C-alpha positions in Angstrom: -12.5 -6.9 30.7 -12.8 -6.9 27.0 -15.3 -4.8 25.0 -16.8 -6.5 21.9 -18.1 -4.4 19.0 -19.2 -4.9 15.4 -16.7 -3.7 12.8 -16.4 -0.1 11.6 -15.5 -1.5 8.2 -19.1 -2.4 7.6 -19.9 1.1 6.4 -19.9 0.1 2.7 -17.4 0.6 -0.1 -15.8 4.0 -0.7 -16.7 5.7 -3.9 -13.8 7.1 -6.1 -13.9 10.9 -6.2 -16.4 11.1 -3.3 -13.8 12.1 -0.7 -13.0 10.4 2.5 -15.5 8.3 4.5 -15.1 8.7 8.2 -16.5 6.1 10.6 -16.0 6.1 14.4 -17.0 3.8 17.2 -19.2 5.2 20.0 -17.3 7.4 22.5 -17.7 4.8 25.3 -15.2 2.6 23.5 -12.5 5.3 23.3 -11.1 7.3 20.4 -11.4 4.8 17.6 -12.1 5.6 14.0 -11.2 4.8 10.4 -11.1 7.0 7.3 -11.4 5.4 3.9 -10.6 7.2 0.6 -11.1 5.5 -2.8 -8.4 6.6 -5.2 -9.6 4.4 -8.1 -12.0 1.6 -8.8 -10.4 -1.2 -6.7 -7.8 1.0 -4.9 -8.7 2.3 -1.5 -6.6 3.9 1.3 -7.7 3.2 4.8 -6.2 5.2 7.7 -7.1 3.9 11.2 -6.6 5.3 14.7 -7.6 3.2 17.7 -7.1 4.2 21.4 -9.6 2.1 23.3 -10.4 2.6 26.9 -10.3 -1.1 27.5 -9.2 -4.2 25.6 -11.2 -4.2 22.4 -12.3 -7.1 20.1 -13.9 -5.8 16.9 -15.8 -8.2 14.8 -15.1 -7.9 11.1 -16.8 -9.5 8.1 -15.6 -8.8 4.6 -17.0 -10.7 1.6 -16.7 -10.3 -2.1 -16.7 -12.1 -5.4 -13.0 -11.6 -6.1 -9.7 -11.6 -4.1 -8.7 -8.7 -1.9 -5.1 -7.9 -1.2 -4.2 -5.6 1.7 -0.9 -3.8 2.4 -0.8 -2.8 6.0 1.8 -0.2 7.2 2.1 0.0 10.9 2.5 3.7 12.1 2.2 3.3 15.8 1.4 0.6 18.4 0.5 -3.0 17.8 -2.8 -4.9 17.1 -3.8 -8.4 16.2 -6.3 -10.2 14.0 -7.7 -13.7 14.7 -9.6 -15.2 11.7 -12.5 -17.5 12.3 -10.5 -20.4 10.8 -7.7 -19.8 13.3 -5.1 -17.7 11.3 -3.5 -15.1 13.6 -1.9 -11.9 12.3 0.1 -9.2 14.0 0.4 -5.6 12.9 3.1 -3.5 14.5 4.7 -0.1 14.1 7.5 0.2 11.6 6.5 -3.0 9.8 4.5 -3.7 6.6 2.3 -6.8 6.3 0.9 -8.2 3.0 -2.3 -10.3 3.3 -4.9 -11.7 0.9 -8.3 -13.2 1.2 -11.5 -13.9 -0.7 -13.6 -13.7 2.5 -12.4 -12.5 5.9 -14.3 -13.2 9.1 -12.7 -12.7 12.5 -11.8 -10.2 15.2 -9.4 -7.2 15.3 -7.9 -7.0 18.7 -6.5 -4.0 20.5 -5.0 -3.5 24.0 -6.3 -0.9 26.3 -5.0 2.7 26.3 -2.2 2.4 23.8 -2.7 4.2 20.5 -2.6 2.1 17.3 -2.3 3.8 13.9 -2.2 2.0 10.6 -2.4 2.8 7.0 -3.8 0.2 4.5 -3.8 0.0 0.8 -6.7 -2.2 -0.2 -6.6 -3.6 -3.8 -9.4 -5.5 -5.4 -10.9 -6.4 -8.8 -9.8 -4.2 -11.6 -6.6 -2.9 -10.0 -5.4 -6.4 -9.0 -6.1 -7.7 -12.5 -4.4 -4.7 -14.1 -1.2 -5.0 -12.1 -0.9 -8.7 -11.3 -2.6 -10.3 -14.4 -5.5 -12.7 -14.5 -3.3 -15.8 -13.8 -2.0 -14.4 -10.5 -5.4 -13.2 -9.5 -6.8 -16.7 -10.3 -4.1 -18.2 -8.0 -5.1 -15.9 -5.2 -8.8 -16.7 -5.8 -8.1 -20.5 -5.5 -7.0 -20.2 -1.9 -9.2 -20.1 1.1 -9.0 -18.1 4.3 -6.8 -15.2 5.2 -3.2 -15.7 4.0 -0.2 -13.7 5.0 2.0 -13.1 2.0 4.9 -11.3 3.7 5.9 -9.2 6.6 9.1 -7.1 7.1 10.4 -3.8 8.4 9.2 -0.8 6.4 12.2 0.8 4.6 12.7 4.6 5.1 11.9 5.5 1.4 8.5 3.8 1.8 7.8 5.7 5.0 8.5 9.0 3.0 5.6 8.0 0.7 3.2 8.0 3.6 3.1 11.8 3.8 0.9 12.5 0.8 -1.4 9.6 1.9 -1.9 11.1 5.3 -1.8 14.8 4.7 -5.3 16.4 4.2 -3.8 19.0 1.8 -2.3 16.5 -0.6 -3.7 16.5 -4.1 -5.6 13.4 -5.4 -2.8 13.0 -8.0 -0.1 13.0 -5.2 -2.0 10.4 -3.3 -2.5 8.2 -6.3 1.2 8.4 -7.2 2.3 7.5 -3.7 -0.2 4.6 -3.4 0.8 3.1 -6.7 4.5 3.4 -5.9 4.0 1.6 -2.6 1.8 -1.0 -4.2 4.5 -1.6 -6.9 7.1 -2.2 -4.2 5.1 -4.8 -2.3 3.3 -6.5 -5.3 6.6 -7.0 -7.2 7.1 -10.6 -5.9 3.6 -11.5 -7.1 3.9 -9.9 -10.5 4.3 -12.2 -13.6 7.4 -11.5 -15.7 8.8 -13.1 -18.9 11.1 -15.1 -16.7 8.6 -16.2 -14.1 5.3 -16.5 -16.0 6.3 -19.9 -17.3 7.6 -22.9 -15.3 11.2 -22.5 -14.5 13.9 -25.2 -14.3 15.1 -23.9 -11.0 11.9 -25.2 -9.2 12.2 -22.9 -6.2 11.2 -24.6 -3.0 9.9 -22.9 0.2 13.4 -22.9 1.7 14.9 -21.2 -1.3 12.1 -18.6 -1.4 12.7 -17.9 2.2 16.5 -17.4 1.6 15.9 -15.2 -1.4 13.4 -13.0 0.5 16.0 -12.7 3.3 18.5 -11.5 0.7 15.9 -8.9 -0.6 15.4 -7.7 3.0 19.1 -7.4 3.4 19.2 -5.2 0.3 16.5 -2.9 1.7 17.9 -2.6 5.2 21.7 -2.4 4.4 21.9 -0.7 1.1 24.3 1.8 2.6 26.9 -1.1 2.6 28.9 -2.6 -0.2 26.6 -5.5 -1.0 28.0 -8.0 -3.4 26.5 -11.2 -4.9 29.1 -13.2 -3.1 28.2 -11.7 0.3 24.4 -11.9 -0.2 24.5 -15.5 -1.4 26.8 -16.7 1.3 24.9 -14.9 4.0 21.6 -16.6 3.1 23.3 -20.0 2.4 23.0 -20.4 -1.4 25.6 -20.8 -4.1 26.0 -17.8 -6.4 24.6 -19.5 -9.6 21.4 -20.7 -7.9 21.1 -17.4 -6.0 21.2 -15.3 -9.2 18.9 -17.5 -11.1 16.4 -17.9 -8.3 16.4 -14.2 -7.5 15.6 -13.3 -11.1 12.8 -15.9 -11.1 11.3 -14.8 -7.8 11.6 -11.0 -8.2 11.7 -10.5 -12.0 15.1 -8.9 -12.1 18.7 -9.9 -11.5 20.1 -9.0 -8.0 22.3 -6.1 -9.1 19.5 -4.4 -11.1 17.0 -4.9 -8.2 19.5 -3.4 -5.8 20.2 -0.5 -8.1 16.5 0.3 -8.4 16.1 0.2 -4.6 19.0 2.5 -4.1 17.9 5.0 -6.8 14.3 5.2 -5.4 15.6 5.7 -1.9 18.0 8.3 -3.1 15.2 10.2 -4.8 13.2 10.3 -1.6 16.1 11.5 0.4 16.9 14.3 -2.0 13.3 15.3 -2.2 13.1 15.5 1.5 16.1 17.9 1.7 19.2 15.7 2.0 22.4 16.9 0.3 23.8 14.9 -2.6 26.7 13.5 -0.6 24.3 12.5 2.2 22.1 10.6 -0.2 25.1 9.0 -1.9 26.5 7.6 1.4 23.0 6.5 2.6 22.6 4.3 -0.5 26.0 2.7 -0.6 28.2 5.1 -2.7 31.5 6.1 -1.2 32.1 8.8 -3.8 29.3 11.3 -4.6 30.6 11.7 -8.1 29.9 8.1 -8.9 26.5 8.4 -7.3 25.7 11.4 -9.4 26.6 9.6 -12.6 24.6 6.5 -11.7 21.6 8.7 -10.7 21.7 10.6 -14.0 21.9 7.4 -16.0 18.9 6.0 -14.1 16.6 9.0 -14.0 17.9 11.1 -16.9 18.5 14.1 -14.6 21.1 15.1 -12.0 20.6 14.7 -8.2 20.8 18.5 -7.7 17.7 18.9 -9.9 15.5 17.0 -7.4 13.9 19.4 -4.9 
């Protein structure tokens, strides 16, 4: 049997600086709650924990005058969402899902007994316009229904950023920095750049975009290996010239620079969490720690040993 309940998200918007808003379902449904913290006007962190006693379908209605973009990081378990117009989404542990909507009506669905924990970054209005630009926001606003913009495994360096967003003792500044760093990672493909703001002669099709996104995911999941342009382009089935041009158009940076940025940011997180310099070097694809230290110093302007 399935329990049906109205959404906990109907408690109203969180207010920046007002602390966390905690909303729970009645005890008869199990241990089910959400906690919402507004970090800025248009930037909210939502931590949810659901352990229903029976299968649960929770009605949700979210409306607004501007697009909403949600980054969902699965922490434990798996849940689903079925929109009224038929779109189906799945949220699972270890994966990040990017969605957008102007209006969302549907049901969140949870299986009985299993615990489901998720953390969401919800971006609207001012924040979206600030980081994506009016043109990108207008494109989001022109589409109807709930749209999935991407879903892939959450890389380890992103998981490290969850600590300040979940820890009660974290400072507001630490939370804000972590949230913006995560948002920057997942919004990058949507951000306008000098190369991609205007029409491009490459005319990327859906198949090309899929291949380039696969290459990006390979960079994230296998950065400990010697990744070359030849290897990446061959693996996803593109010639090198089109791969380099298309990658820059889609992600706003050439492949080698994009990979360097991924490696340096992950290395920083590893060092900050206590890894030795050599361990961090090998984890991000450097066979010689000295070469890693030199690259790290060029990128950040400080040595790896100074990060603690």
